[in-house]
KOLLO-548103 format. One line per 3 residues: number of its first residue (from 1); their letters; for each residue x, y negated, z negated of C-alpha. Coordinates in steps of 0.2 Angstrom, whole numbers, plus 5000, padded with zeros to 4 digits. Example, Ala and Ser with C-alpha at 12.3 -4.5 7.8 and 13.67 -1.06 7.14 Angstrom:
BEGIN
1> as> 5062/5022/4961  5068/5005/4964
END
This chain:
BEGIN
1> mfi> 5000/5000/5000  5006/4983/5004  5001/4965/5004
4> ela> 5008/4949/5012  5010/4934/5002  5016/4919/5012
7> eri> 5033/4924/5019  5035/4939/5007  5028/4957/5008
10> lvn> 5024/4966/4992  5025/4985/4994  5018/4996/4980
13> nle> 5023/5014/4977  5007/5019/4968  5013/5036/4963
16> egk> 5027/5029/4953  5019/5012/4949  5033/5002/4956
19> sfs> 5033/4987/4967  5046/4980/4979  5046/4962/4986
22> ldg> 5053/4960/5004  5057/4943/5012  5067/4937/5027
25> vaa> 5073/4950/5039  5067/4964/5028  5049/4957/5028
28> dmw> 5050/4956/5047  5057/4974/5049  5042/4980/5038
31> rhi> 5030/4970/5049  5037/4978/5064  5036/4995/5057
34> vty> 5018/4993/5053  5014/4985/5070  5024/4996/5081
37> gvl> 5027/5012/5071  5041/5017/5082  5059/5012/5078
40> dea> 5064/5008/5096  5049/4997/5099  5052/4987/5083
43> vdv> 5071/4985/5086  5067/4978/5104  5055/4965/5097
46> llr> 5068/4960/5083  5082/4959/5096  5071/4945/5104
49> eyd> 5068/4936/5088  5086/4937/5080  5103/4933/5087
52> vae> 5111/4950/5082  5121/4964/5091  5109/4979/5095
55> vtl> 5121/4991/5087  5121/4981/5071  5102/4979/5071
58> rad> 5099/4997/5074  5111/5002/5059  5103/4989/5048
61> fqd> 5085/4995/5053  5090/5014/5050  5097/5009/5033
64> ftr> 5082/5000/5029  5070/5014/5034  5080/5027/5025
67> nll> 5079/5016/5009  5060/5015/5011  5059/5033/5013
70> qrg> 5069/5037/4998  5059/5025/4987  5043/5034/4993
73> lli> 5037/5018/5003  5036/5026/5020  5032/5044/5025
76> dtt> 5043/5053/5038  5029/5058/5050  5042/5069/5060
79> qls> 5042/5081/5045  5023/5083/5046  5015/5097/5055
END
């Protein structure tokens, strides 16, 4: 569950009762995950929005999503059958 407050995103892990606040690039990454659902599409849009090398953005985005998965804030749908 998440809500958007001005420029921030507040993400809740309801099972653990923990909340995480995202802002700046992290909030934009979250928005694009929710909007596009596919890493490649989200990265393509962010590349148009930020002046950053693609290899850097992809690495940062993968680290970000890995962190969200570890905290139980995202579900890895590739593992679902």
